[in-house]
C-alpha positions as CSV (number, residue, x, y, z in Angstrom):
1,X,-17.7,1.5,-2.0
2,X,-17.4,2.5,1.7
3,X,-17.2,-1.2,2.7
4,X,-14.5,-1.9,0.1
5,X,-12.3,1.0,1.5
6,X,-12.8,-0.1,5.1
7,X,-11.7,-3.6,4.1
8,X,-8.7,-2.2,2.1
9,X,-7.6,-0.1,5.1
10,X,-7.8,-3.1,7.4
11,X,-5.7,-5.1,5.1
12,X,-3.1,-2.3,4.6
13,X,-3.0,-1.9,8.3
14,X,-2.3,-5.6,8.8
15,X,0.4,-5.4,6.1
16,X,2.0,-2.5,7.9
17,X,1.9,-4.5,11.2
18,X,3.6,-7.4,9.5
19,X,6.3,-5.3,7.9
20,X,6.9,-3.2,11.1
21,X,7.1,-6.3,13.3
22,X,9.7,-7.8,11.0
23,X,12.0,-4.7,10.3
24,X,10.6,-1.9,12.5
25,X,10.8,1.4,10.5
26,X,11.9,0.2,7.1
27,X,11.3,1.9,3.7
28,X,8.4,-0.5,3.1
29,X,6.8,0.5,6.5
30,X,7.1,4.2,5.7
31,X,5.8,3.7,2.1
32,X,2.8,1.7,3.4
33,X,1.9,4.6,5.7
34,X,2.3,7.1,2.8
35,X,-0.1,5.0,0.7
36,X,-2.6,4.7,3.5
37,X,-2.6,8.5,4.0
38,X,-2.9,9.1,0.3
39,X,-5.9,6.7,0.1
40,X,-7.5,8.5,3.1
41,X,-7.0,11.9,1.4
42,X,-8.3,10.7,-2.0
43,X,-12.0,11.1,-1.4
44,X,-11.5,14.5,0.2
45,X,-9.5,15.9,-2.7
46,X,-11.7,14.4,-5.4
47,X,-14.8,15.8,-3.7
48,X,-13.4,19.3,-3.7
49,X,-12.2,19.1,-7.4
50,X,-13.6,16.2,-9.4
51,X,-11.4,16.9,-12.4
52,X,-8.4,15.6,-10.3
53,X,-10.1,12.3,-9.8
54,X,-8.9,10.6,-12.9
55,X,-5.3,11.7,-12.3
56,X,-5.5,10.6,-8.7
57,X,-6.9,7.2,-9.9
58,X,-3.9,6.7,-12.1
59,X,-1.5,7.8,-9.3
60,X,-3.2,5.4,-6.9
61,X,-2.7,2.5,-9.4
62,X,1.0,3.4,-9.8
63,X,1.4,3.7,-6.0
64,X,-0.3,0.3,-5.4
65,X,2.0,-1.3,-8.0
66,X,5.1,0.1,-6.3
67,X,3.7,-0.9,-2.9
68,X,3.2,-4.5,-4.1
69,X,6.8,-4.7,-5.4
70,X,8.2,-3.2,-2.1
71,X,6.2,-5.4,0.2
72,X,6.9,-8.5,-1.9
73,X,10.6,-7.9,-1.3
74,X,10.1,-7.3,2.4
75,X,7.5,-9.9,3.3
76,X,5.5,-12.2,1.1
77,X,2.8,-12.4,3.8
78,X,2.4,-8.6,3.8
79,X,2.3,-8.7,0.0
80,X,-0.9,-10.7,0.0
81,X,-2.6,-7.9,2.0
82,X,-1.7,-5.3,-0.6
83,X,-3.1,-7.1,-3.6
84,X,-6.8,-6.0,-3.0
85,X,-5.7,-2.3,-3.2
86,X,-4.2,-3.0,-6.6
87,X,-7.3,-4.9,-7.8
88,X,-9.6,-2.1,-6.6
89,X,-7.6,0.7,-8.2
90,X,-7.3,-1.4,-11.5
91,X,-11.1,-1.8,-11.4
92,X,-11.7,1.9,-10.8
93,X,-9.3,3.0,-13.6
94,X,-10.9,0.5,-16.0
95,X,-14.4,1.7,-15.1
96,X,-13.4,5.4,-15.6
97,X,-11.7,4.6,-18.9
98,X,-14.6,2.6,-20.3
99,X,-16.8,4.8,-22.6
100,X,-20.3,5.4,-21.4
101,X,-22.2,4.7,-24.7
102,X,-25.6,4.9,-23.1
103,X,-25.1,8.6,-22.1
104,X,-23.7,9.4,-25.6
105,X,-26.7,7.8,-27.3
106,X,-29.1,9.7,-25.1
107,X,-27.3,13.0,-25.8
108,X,-27.5,12.3,-29.6
109,X,-31.2,11.6,-29.4
110,X,-31.8,14.7,-27.3
111,X,-29.9,16.9,-29.8
112,X,-31.9,15.4,-32.7
113,X,-35.2,16.1,-31.0
114,X,-34.1,19.6,-30.3
115,X,-34.7,19.4,-26.6
């Protein structure tokens, strides 16, 4: 997981460089910085309060979708570098939403055994 985030931060930094080089401080450049700061703060906040994790996952999916739209409009080259963030947040949201049937079955068996 750590390697994935390092790769995503490198790609987002490269996307910011491309957008900044083209238009200096545009809305896309500022929004990219906002998303990078949000992604950096994400593990800190979820470690302190794990209940906020699912909400923050959904917010990160929404932010990455908006980021893709904005960067596509500004620079198609920068857009390519934002796609991995969307793929990763989609995967994380899917894996959180998928029911954990193995844990439920173990709990049922444990309750039946009276343990």
